[in-house]
C-alpha positions in Angstrom: 143.1 52.5 -12.3 141.9 54.2 -9.2 138.8 56.5 -9.6 137.1 58.7 -7.0 133.4 59.4 -7.5 132.0 62.3 -5.5 128.3 63.2 -5.5 127.1 66.6 -6.5 126.4 67.7 -2.9 129.9 66.5 -1.9 128.4 64.6 1.0 129.6 61.2 -0.2 132.6 59.8 -2.1 133.1 56.3 -3.6 136.3 54.7 -4.5 136.6 52.5 -7.6 139.5 50.3 -8.5 139.5 49.0 -12.1 142.1 46.3 -13.0 144.6 47.0 -15.7 145.6 44.4 -18.3 149.2 44.2 -17.4 151.9 45.1 -14.9 149.8 44.2 -11.8 151.2 45.6 -8.6 149.6 45.5 -5.1 147.8 48.6 -4.1 148.7 50.2 -0.8 146.6 52.2 1.5 148.9 55.2 1.1 148.2 55.1 -2.7 144.5 55.2 -2.1 144.8 58.1 0.4 147.0 60.0 -2.0 144.4 59.6 -4.8 141.6 60.7 -2.5 143.5 63.8 -1.4 144.3 64.7 -5.0 140.5 64.6 -5.7 139.8 66.7 -2.7 138.4 64.0 -0.4 140.0 64.6 3.0 137.2 64.3 5.5 134.9 61.5 6.7 137.2 58.8 5.2 136.4 55.3 6.5 139.7 53.5 7.2 137.8 50.2 7.5 136.4 50.6 4.0 139.7 51.8 2.7 141.6 48.7 3.9 138.7 46.4 2.9 138.7 47.6 -0.8 142.5 47.4 -0.9 142.5 43.8 0.4 139.6 42.7 -1.8 141.3 44.0 -5.0 144.7 42.7 -4.1 143.2 39.2 -3.5 141.7 39.2 -6.9 143.1 41.9 -9.2 141.1 40.7 -12.1 137.8 42.0 -10.8 136.9 45.7 -10.3 135.8 46.8 -6.8 133.8 49.7 -5.5 133.1 51.0 -2.0 131.7 54.0 -0.2 134.9 55.5 1.1 133.9 58.8 2.7 130.8 60.3 4.1 130.3 63.9 5.3 128.4 64.8 8.5 125.0 66.0 7.4 123.9 69.3 9.0 121.2 69.3 11.6 118.7 72.0 10.5 117.6 74.8 12.7 114.2 74.3 14.3 112.5 77.7 14.6 110.2 78.7 17.5 106.6 77.8 16.8 103.9 80.3 17.9 100.3 79.0 18.1 97.7 81.6 19.0 94.4 80.1 20.1 92.4 83.2 19.3 92.3 85.4 16.2 94.8 88.3 16.3 93.5 89.8 13.1 90.2 91.0 11.6 87.8 88.7 9.8 86.4 90.5 6.7 83.1 88.5 6.8 81.4 85.2 6.4 81.5 83.4 3.1 77.9 82.6 2.1 78.4 81.1 -1.3 80.3 81.4 -4.6 81.6 85.0 -4.7 79.3 86.0 -1.8 80.5 87.4 1.5 78.3 88.6 4.4 80.5 91.6 5.5 78.3 92.1 8.6 79.0 88.7 10.0 82.6 88.6 11.2 82.2 85.8 13.8 81.9 85.5 17.6 84.3 87.5 19.7 86.4 85.0 21.6 85.4 84.7 25.3 87.8 82.6 27.4 87.2 80.9 30.7 89.9 80.5 33.5 92.4 77.8 32.4 91.9 78.3 28.7 95.0 78.7 26.6 95.8 81.9 24.7 99.2 81.1 23.2 101.6 78.2 23.1 105.2 78.6 22.1 107.1 75.4 21.2 110.7 76.4 21.7 113.1 75.8 18.7 116.8 74.9 18.7 119.9 76.0 16.9 121.1 74.0 13.9 124.3 72.1 13.8 126.6 72.8 10.8 127.4 69.9 8.5 130.9 68.9 7.1 131.4 67.8 3.5 134.0 65.3 2.3 136.2 68.1 1.0 136.5 69.3 4.6 134.4 72.4 4.1 131.7 73.3 6.7 128.1 74.0 5.6 126.3 77.1 6.9 123.0 76.9 8.8 120.1 79.3 9.0 120.3 81.0 12.3 117.7 80.6 15.0 115.4 83.6 15.1 115.4 85.2 18.5 112.5 84.2 20.7 109.7 86.7 20.9 108.6 86.3 24.5 105.3 87.9 25.2 104.5 89.6 28.5 101.7 88.1 30.7 99.3 91.0 31.4 96.1 91.3 33.4 94.3 88.0 33.7 97.1 85.9 32.1 99.5 83.4 33.6 102.8 82.2 32.0 104.2 78.7 32.5 107.5 77.3 31.1 107.7 73.5 31.0 109.0 70.8 28.7 110.5 73.1 26.1 107.2 74.9 25.9 105.9 78.3 27.0 102.1 78.5 27.7 100.0 81.6 28.3 96.7 80.8 30.0 93.7 82.8 31.2 93.2 83.3 35.0 89.9 85.2 34.6 87.1 85.0 32.1 86.9 87.5 29.3 88.2 88.5 25.9 91.8 87.7 25.0 93.8 90.7 23.7 97.2 91.2 22.1 98.5 94.7 22.8 102.0 95.0 21.3 104.0 92.3 23.0 101.6 91.9 25.9 98.7 89.3 26.3 95.8 90.2 28.6 92.2 89.3 29.4 89.5 92.0 29.3 86.2 91.0 31.0 84.5 93.7 28.9 84.4 94.1 25.2 85.1 97.8 24.4 84.6 99.5 21.1 85.6 103.1 20.5 83.2 104.0 17.7 80.1 102.6 16.0 78.8 99.1 15.4 78.8 99.3 11.6 80.3 97.6 8.5 83.8 98.0 9.9 83.0 95.9 13.0 80.1 93.8 11.8 77.7 92.2 14.3 79.0 92.0 17.8 78.7 88.7 19.6 80.4 88.5 23.0 79.5 86.5 26.1 80.6 89.2 28.6 79.7 92.9 29.1 79.9 95.2 26.1 80.7 98.9 26.0 80.2 100.9 22.8 81.2 104.5 22.7 79.3 105.3 19.5 76.0 104.1 18.0 74.5 100.7 17.0 73.5 101.4 13.4 70.5 99.9 11.7 70.8 96.3 10.3 73.5 95.5 12.8 73.0 93.5 16.0 74.6 92.9 19.3 74.3 89.6 21.3 75.6 89.1 24.8 75.0 87.3 28.1 75.8 90.4 30.2 75.2 94.1 30.4 75.4 96.3 27.3 76.2 100.1 27.3 75.7 102.1 24.1 77.2 105.7 24.2 74.9 107.1 21.6 71.9 105.9 19.5 70.5 102.4 19.1 69.0 101.7 15.7 69.9 98.0 15.3 68.9 94.8 17.2 70.0 93.7 20.6 69.7 90.5 22.5 71.1 90.2 26.0 70.5 88.3 29.2 71.8 91.4 31.1 70.7 95.0 31.1 70.9 97.7 28.4 71.9 101.3 28.9 71.5 103.5 25.8 72.9 106.9 26.8 71.1 108.6 23.9 67.9 107.1 22.5 66.4 104.1 20.7 65.2 104.6 17.1 63.7 101.4 15.9 61.8 100.0 13.0 59.4 97.2 12.1 62.2 94.7 11.8 64.8 95.5 14.5 64.3 93.7 17.9 65.5 94.6 21.3 65.3 91.8 23.9 66.7 92.5 27.3 66.8 90.1 30.2 67.3 92.8 32.8 66.7 96.6 32.9 66.5 99.0 30.0 67.6 102.6 30.6 67.6 105.2 27.8 66.9 108.9 26.9 64.0 108.3 24.5 62.3 105.5 22.4 60.9 106.2 19.0 59.4 104.0 16.3 60.7 100.8 18.1 58.1 98.1 17.4 59.8 95.2 19.2 61.1 95.9 22.7 60.9 93.2 25.4 62.5 93.3 28.8 62.6 91.2 31.9 63.3 94.2 34.1 62.0 97.7 34.4 62.2 100.3 31.5 63.3 103.8 32.5 63.1 106.6 29.9 64.2 110.1 30.7 62.3 111.8 27.9 59.5 110.5 25.6 58.1 107.2 24.1 56.5 107.7 20.7 55.1 105.1 18.2 56.7 102.2 20.0 55.7 98.8 21.3 57.2 97.8 24.7 56.7 94.8 26.9 58.1 94.6 30.3 57.8 92.0 33.1 58.3 94.8 35.6 57.5 98.5 35.1 57.7 101.3 32.4 58.6 104.7 33.6 58.7 107.7 31.3 59.6 111.2 32.5 57.8 113.0 29.6 55.1 111.7 27.3 53.9 108.3 26.0 52.2 109.1 22.8 51.5 108.2 19.1 50.8 104.6 18.1 52.4 103.2 21.2 51.6 99.8 22.8 53.0 99.6 26.3 52.7 96.4 28.4 54.1 96.4 31.9 53.0 93.9 34.5 53.5 96.0 37.6 52.5 99.4 36.2 53.3 102.4 34.0 54.3 106.0 35.0 54.6 109.0 32.7 54.1 112.8 32.7 51.6 112.8 29.7 49.6 109.9 28.3 48.3 110.2 24.7 48.1 113.5 22.9 45.8 116.5 22.4 46.3 116.0 18.7 44.9 112.5 19.0 46.8 109.2 19.2 46.4 105.5 19.4 48.2 104.9 22.6 47.3 101.9 24.7 48.6 100.7 28.1 48.3 97.2 29.5 49.2 96.3 33.1 48.5 93.5 35.6 47.5 90.9 32.9 47.9 87.6 34.8 46.6 85.4 31.9 49.9 83.8 31.3 50.6 83.4 35.0 47.2 81.7 35.4 48.0 79.3 32.6 51.3 78.5 34.3 49.5 78.0 37.6 47.0 75.7 35.9 49.8 73.6 34.5 51.5 73.4 37.9 48.2 72.1 39.4 48.1 69.5 36.6 51.5 68.3 37.5 50.9 68.3 41.2 47.7 66.3 41.1 49.2 62.9 40.1 52.2 63.5 42.4 49.9 64.0 45.3 47.9 60.9 44.5 51.0 58.8 44.2 52.4 60.2 47.4 49.2 59.4 49.3 49.2 55.9 48.0 52.7 55.3 49.4 51.6 56.8 52.7 48.8 54.2 52.8 51.2 51.4 52.2 54.1 52.4 54.5 52.4 54.5 57.1 53.3 57.9 58.2 55.6 56.9 61.1 58.0 55.1 58.7 57.9 58.0 56.2 58.6 60.6 58.9 61.5 58.7 60.4 62.7 57.7 56.9 63.6 54.3 58.4 62.2 50.9 57.4 64.3 48.9 59.9 61.2 48.3 62.1 59.4 46.4 59.4 59.6 42.6 58.8 62.8 41.7 57.0 61.0 40.3 54.0 59.1 43.6 53.4 62.1 45.9 53.7 63.3 45.8 50.0 60.0 46.9 48.7 59.6 49.3 51.6 63.0 50.9 50.8 62.0 51.3 47.2 58.7 53.0 48.1 60.5 55.2 50.6 63.0 56.4 48.0 60.1 57.0 45.5 58.2 59.0 48.2 61.3 61.2 48.8 61.7 61.9 45.1 58.0 62.8 44.8 58.2 65.1 47.8 61.3 66.9 46.3 59.6 67.4 42.9 56.4 68.5 44.5 58.3 70.9 46.8 59.8 72.6 43.8 56.4 72.9 42.1 54.8 74.3 45.2 57.6 76.9 45.6 57.1 78.0 42.0 53.3 78.1 42.5 53.7 80.4 45.5 56.0 82.7 43.6 53.5 83.0 40.7 50.6 83.5 43.0 52.5 86.3 44.7 53.2 87.9 41.4 49.6 87.6 40.2 48.4 89.2 43.4 50.8 92.1 42.9 49.5 92.5 39.3 46.0 93.1 40.7 47.4 96.2 42.5 49.2 97.5 39.4 48.5 101.2 38.5 48.9 103.6 35.6 50.2 106.9 37.1 50.0 110.1 35.0 51.6 113.1 36.5 50.4 115.9 34.3 47.7 115.0 31.7 45.9 112.0 30.2 44.3 112.6 26.8 41.1 111.2 25.2 41.4 108.1 23.0 44.0 106.5 25.2 43.1 102.9 26.1 44.0 101.4 29.5 43.7 97.7 30.1 44.1 96.3 33.6 43.9 92.5 33.9 41.0 91.6 31.6 39.2 94.9 31.9 39.5 97.8 29.4 38.9 101.5 29.9 39.0 104.2 27.2 39.7 107.8 28.3 36.9 110.0 26.9 38.0 113.4 28.1 41.1 115.3 29.3 42.1 114.2 32.8 44.5 116.4 34.6 47.1 114.9 36.8 48.5 113.8 39.0 46.1 110.8 38.6 46.2 107.0 39.0 44.2 104.5 37.0 43.5 101.2 38.8 41.1 98.3 39.0 38.4 98.7 41.6 37.9 95.2 42.9 34.6 96.2 44.7 33.1 97.7 41.6 34.8 95.3 39.2 35.8 98.1 36.9 38.7 100.4 36.1 38.6 103.8 37.7 41.0 106.6 38.6 41.7 108.8 41.5 43.5 112.2 41.7 46.7 112.4 43.7 48.0 115.1 45.8 50.5 117.2 43.8 54.0 116.6 45.0 
């Protein structure tokens, strides 16, 4: 008896010959082929196995034989294109803080790429190859999805190599996907407010906000920040800040600016610190400001305001005829003097060590930086001392340059002035250096308050009206 066994997937077929008790006749290959055809097995037949099973059975018809007789060609599946974006193309809802807790204000740092960083890698796929079953039918394959090839926009380069497409940044900035185009923007731009929708903004480059920075939200950057409307939240940047409207602060919000601060007004801001000048086109009220440069206010500085500016303060009105607790501090070199003192402490042992080497080697050797004129046995130690001397001189040179810079700044602080263009009101406190002066009557401007080094006191002088 000849049996054909086909698996469920119809990818393989086995041939089985079972001996019959009587009337043995040799089996021919044509018989086997006929049986296979009758059972629908017409493709992938192994002639080698066909003849082998025939010969094996005919040589010993008392034993059953089984052999794999046909095998289909398995399909080669389609390999779809793989897209790997190396930056987020969606919005983060917030940062998970714990079980069922999400900080919706913290949505992560906005990606800032450097030249050479990769935005997108596409590993190209391939078409599938149809399979063929033992019954001769052909399997269908999932088609290859057409390649979505993105355009390389501003600041993006495209490279095709080794079955891969790579999009890389050519300039520093934020990666953006606009439709089917990738590009780099050196500035983060937001059309609207910094609020719960955006979360906190953290971006290494420049930031431009058309709306306001709302309270309880913060912006962090290494570059310039421009706010189109009001600032009520916190800002920390190494660059400058321009608030085209004003700053309305609180006891908790902090504004720390490495460069210049420009705004329309400042109100109830208790923590403003800048490395550059502060320029306000209207008033400052109930605010605390510390600047390493100057503070200039076109209108009044009044209320419970504490203004510290090393090189001076300028305003139209200082204090208020209704009474205020305004205080101004300029030219305070206390911190500078502390730094100068520390520099002297560092320089003293360096100078002593340097002089000791001069005594050992002699100035001619040090000036020429050449030990070849010394006895050969002394040269190794002399070379070591010479190298040490050069290192000391380099370190001492840096310290002396910093000392000179600080001394120049301290000297400029002694010349700092408070300039009031219209009127200074009683109760206002002015501190210059370590001296304090309280205004005890209305003083009409233009007037300048300064430290009189001859009299060792703060005084003022009226200026010619411009």
